[in-house]
C-alpha distance (Angstrom), angle and dihedral (degrees) to the residues before:
residue distance angle dihedral
M1 . . .
P2 2.38 . .
G3 13.22 144.3 .
L4 3.72 75.6 83.0
F5 3.73 94.6 -78.4
C6 3.74 129.2 25.1
C7 3.79 115.0 -83.5
C8 3.75 98.9 -129.4
C9 3.77 133.6 -168.2
K10 3.77 115.2 -138.5
S11 3.76 92.8 -135.3
A12 3.81 90.2 60.1
L13 3.78 91.3 54.2
D14 3.77 91.7 47.6
D15 3.79 90.7 50.8
E16 3.79 89.8 56.2
S17 3.83 88.7 58.7
E18 3.79 92.1 66.2
P19 2.96 133.4 167.7
L20 3.80 85.4 32.6
L21 3.79 95.1 67.8
N22 3.77 133.3 48.1
T23 3.81 115.6 -93.8
S24 3.77 97.0 174.6
S25 3.80 95.4 111.5
K26 3.80 119.3 104.4
V27 3.80 90.9 -121.6
E28 3.80 93.4 56.2
R29 3.80 93.7 44.3
K30 3.81 89.0 49.8
R31 3.81 91.3 53.0
L32 3.77 92.3 49.3
A33 3.79 90.4 48.0
K34 3.81 91.1 53.4
G35 3.79 90.6 54.7
C36 3.83 93.8 -120.3
L37 3.78 89.8 122.7
T38 3.76 136.6 17.0
E39 3.76 132.5 -161.4
Q40 3.79 88.4 -111.2
S41 3.78 114.8 110.7
S42 3.79 96.1 -137.9
I43 3.81 117.9 94.9
A44 3.79 128.9 177.7
I45 3.77 116.6 -143.7
T46 3.80 116.7 -139.0
P47 3.79 110.3 -161.4
K48 3.78 123.9 -139.1
Y49 3.78 120.6 -143.1
S50 3.77 132.0 -107.7
P51 3.82 130.9 127.0
V52 3.80 114.8 -81.7
T53 3.78 108.7 -143.2
V54 3.81 100.9 153.8
A55 3.76 119.2 120.3
S56 3.82 108.1 154.8
T57 3.80 128.4 83.2
Q58 3.80 90.7 -123.5
Q59 3.79 92.1 54.4
C60 3.80 91.0 47.1
E61 3.79 89.4 53.8
Q62 3.79 88.8 50.9
Q63 3.79 89.6 53.6
V64 3.80 92.1 52.2
G65 3.80 86.2 48.6
L66 3.79 89.0 58.1
V67 3.79 89.0 57.2
R68 3.80 90.7 52.4
Q69 3.78 91.6 47.5
G70 3.78 88.4 51.5
L71 3.79 90.7 52.5
S72 3.78 93.9 51.7
A73 3.80 92.7 42.2
R74 3.83 90.1 57.2
T75 3.77 94.4 -133.3
T76 3.78 124.4 163.0
R77 3.77 119.5 -66.1
R78 3.80 123.8 -163.6
F79 3.78 114.4 -142.0
Y80 3.76 132.8 155.2
S81 3.77 112.2 -148.7
Q82 3.78 92.5 -179.7
T83 3.78 123.7 84.1
A84 3.80 109.3 -60.0
S85 3.78 118.8 -110.1
E86 3.80 119.5 -113.2
D87 3.80 92.9 -95.1
E88 3.81 93.1 45.7
A89 3.79 90.7 50.2
R90 3.78 88.5 59.6
G91 3.78 90.6 56.8
I92 3.78 126.2 58.3
I93 3.79 124.7 -63.5
V94 3.81 112.6 -169.7
K95 3.78 130.9 -166.6
T96 3.78 130.2 -148.7
V97 3.80 119.6 -100.5
N98 3.82 97.6 -173.6
V99 3.83 94.8 -114.5
S100 3.80 108.1 106.2
D101 3.81 99.1 -152.1
I102 3.79 92.3 49.5
D103 3.80 92.4 44.6
E104 3.81 89.1 52.9
R105 3.79 91.7 52.3
F106 3.80 92.0 50.8
I107 3.81 89.8 48.8
A108 3.81 92.1 50.6
I109 3.80 91.4 50.0
A110 3.81 91.8 47.0
E111 3.80 92.6 50.4
T112 3.79 93.7 48.4
F113 3.78 96.4 43.2
N114 3.80 94.2 46.2
K115 3.79 89.9 53.2
L116 3.80 88.9 49.8
H117 3.80 89.1 48.5
N118 3.79 92.4 51.2
N119 3.79 90.8 51.3
R120 3.80 89.4 50.9
M121 3.82 88.7 52.3
T122 3.81 89.4 50.4
I123 3.80 89.1 55.0
T124 3.80 90.2 52.0
E125 3.79 93.0 46.6
S126 3.81 93.9 47.8
E127 3.80 92.3 50.0
S128 3.80 91.4 46.7
R129 3.79 93.0 51.0
L130 3.80 90.9 48.4
R131 3.81 89.4 54.2
E132 3.78 91.0 49.2
L133 3.78 90.1 48.3
C134 3.80 92.9 57.0
G135 3.81 96.0 33.6
C136 3.81 93.9 -115.6
A137 3.80 128.9 155.7
P138 3.84 118.6 -89.9
H139 3.81 95.6 -101.8
T140 3.79 98.2 43.6
T141 3.80 112.2 134.3
L142 3.78 123.4 -116.6
V143 3.80 91.6 -109.5
D144 3.81 93.6 50.2
S145 3.81 90.9 48.3
L146 3.80 90.7 54.4
H147 3.81 91.4 45.1
H148 3.80 88.6 54.7
L149 3.80 91.1 50.9
Q150 3.79 89.7 51.7
Q151 3.79 90.4 52.9
K152 3.81 90.9 50.3
H153 3.81 92.2 50.2
G154 3.80 104.9 36.8
D155 3.79 93.3 162.0
I156 3.83 91.4 62.7
I157 3.81 120.4 66.7
L158 3.81 114.0 -137.1
R159 3.81 120.0 -158.8
L160 3.79 133.2 173.1
D161 3.80 112.0 -138.7
L162 3.81 118.7 -160.1
K163 3.80 127.6 -168.8
G164 3.77 114.7 169.6
Y165 3.81 105.3 -47.8
N166 3.80 92.8 -24.7
F167 3.77 119.7 97.5
S168 3.79 134.5 172.0
L169 3.78 141.0 178.9
R170 3.80 113.3 -111.2
L171 3.80 118.7 -157.7
Q172 3.80 119.8 -159.3
G173 3.76 121.1 -170.7
E174 3.77 143.4 58.8
N175 3.80 127.0 -71.4
V176 3.80 96.2 16.4
P177 3.83 106.6 -155.7
P178 3.83 120.2 -122.3
E179 3.81 90.4 -113.8
L180 3.79 91.0 64.5
E181 3.79 92.6 44.3
T182 3.80 87.2 54.7
A183 3.80 89.5 49.3
R184 3.81 90.6 51.9
S185 3.81 90.2 51.4
L186 3.81 91.6 49.0
V187 3.81 91.1 50.6
Q188 3.80 88.3 51.2
D189 3.83 90.4 52.9
L190 3.79 89.7 46.3
N191 3.79 91.3 51.5
K192 3.80 94.3 50.4
A193 3.79 93.6 48.2
T194 3.81 92.3 46.1
C195 3.81 92.2 50.7
D196 3.80 91.7 46.9
V197 3.81 91.3 52.6
L198 3.80 91.3 51.9
R199 3.81 94.4 44.6
A200 3.79 94.2 49.1
G201 3.79 94.2 47.5
P202 3.83 102.4 81.7
C203 3.80 95.5 48.4
L204 3.80 94.1 44.4
N205 3.78 90.6 47.6
E206 3.80 90.1 53.8
M207 3.80 91.8 49.5
L208 3.81 93.7 47.4
S209 3.80 94.2 44.8
A210 3.80 92.3 49.4
M211 3.80 91.0 50.9
L212 3.81 93.9 47.9
R213 3.81 92.9 45.9
S214 3.79 91.6 54.2
K215 3.82 99.8 39.5
E216 3.82 94.5 113.7
Q217 3.79 90.7 51.2
I218 3.80 89.0 47.9
R219 3.80 91.5 51.2
T220 3.80 89.7 52.8
Q221 3.80 92.6 47.7
V222 3.80 93.4 49.3
A223 3.80 92.4 45.4
G224 3.80 88.9 55.8
T225 3.82 94.8 63.5
N226 3.79 114.0 118.5
V227 3.80 102.4 -118.5
G228 3.78 137.8 124.2
Y229 3.79 123.6 -86.5
A230 3.81 97.0 -99.6
D231 3.80 93.2 48.0
A232 3.79 91.2 45.2
Q233 3.81 90.3 55.4
R234 3.79 91.7 48.4
I235 3.79 92.4 49.4
K236 3.79 91.5 47.4
A237 3.80 90.2 52.9
N238 3.82 90.1 47.9
L239 3.78 91.0 52.4
E240 3.79 94.2 49.7
D241 3.78 90.3 49.0
N242 3.81 90.7 50.2
L243 3.80 91.8 49.7
H244 3.80 89.2 50.5
Q245 3.81 88.6 51.9
V246 3.80 90.5 50.9
T247 3.81 91.9 50.2
E248 3.80 90.5 49.6
A249 3.82 91.3 46.7
N250 3.80 89.5 52.2
R251 3.80 91.0 54.6
R252 3.78 94.7 45.0
A253 3.82 93.8 45.6
T254 3.81 88.9 57.0
E255 3.81 89.9 51.7
Y256 3.80 91.8 47.8
K257 3.79 92.1 52.8
A258 3.80 91.8 48.4
Y259 3.80 90.6 52.1
A260 3.81 92.6 48.7
D261 3.81 89.4 49.2
D262 3.80 89.3 53.0
I263 3.81 90.8 52.6
L264 3.80 90.3 54.7
K265 3.79 90.9 46.1
Q266 3.80 91.0 54.8
V267 3.79 91.9 47.7
S268 3.82 93.8 47.2
Q269 3.80 91.4 55.2
L270 3.81 90.7 60.6
A271 3.80 101.6 30.2
G272 3.79 110.6 140.3
I273 3.81 93.6 -0.4
Q274 3.77 122.5 116.9
L275 3.78 109.0 -109.0
């Protein structure tokens, strides 16, 4: 699974609303033929990567504005209409509800949460590889893993440096072995992912909270679309599934932040001290 949000073309979103909208044009038939889109309503969002540093409501609104600009500008949108991979299934998969503003908000949330999710997976992977590197048990903490590495390589001094949210592994000594260089690289990856989780949290929390606060209004707005009975039922089901995804994302985002906070807490306890 994988710009801050997806740059989306409006025509792609409209296509996902089929059979509510006309797909008789040559352009739309060509897209369907290429397999870029299907007439299924389910779409998996694949996030692109860039640092999330936004914390204020105003900046979050600007980010959602970028999504809308992308829709009107008809830039490329990355969707997978086929069955989501295992990693993608653990992120958010949103479905169209035939109301453009609401669809855009779901897309923005999906993009931001999936990036957060990927960073959380990077944290897990980095910790796991550090444990493997030092031969530690699966649930060994970061600090204990580094302590074990220090014991294995007594002639090299290992220190954790911390400045703000940024931390790194400092190696002092001659002829540093490749194992420790790998450990330093893994700590660097761990630091970046941890910082990205913490930076993305405030904006994502604002987006999720706003969606959950207005869900009754959204239900009313979606129910008011002028479509046939069968399409109305499908759209209603899509909306409820999306709202469930948002609720789940809200819970998981809280857990991700708590885990990233714990990483920083562990690092701060040993910052500047020889391991």
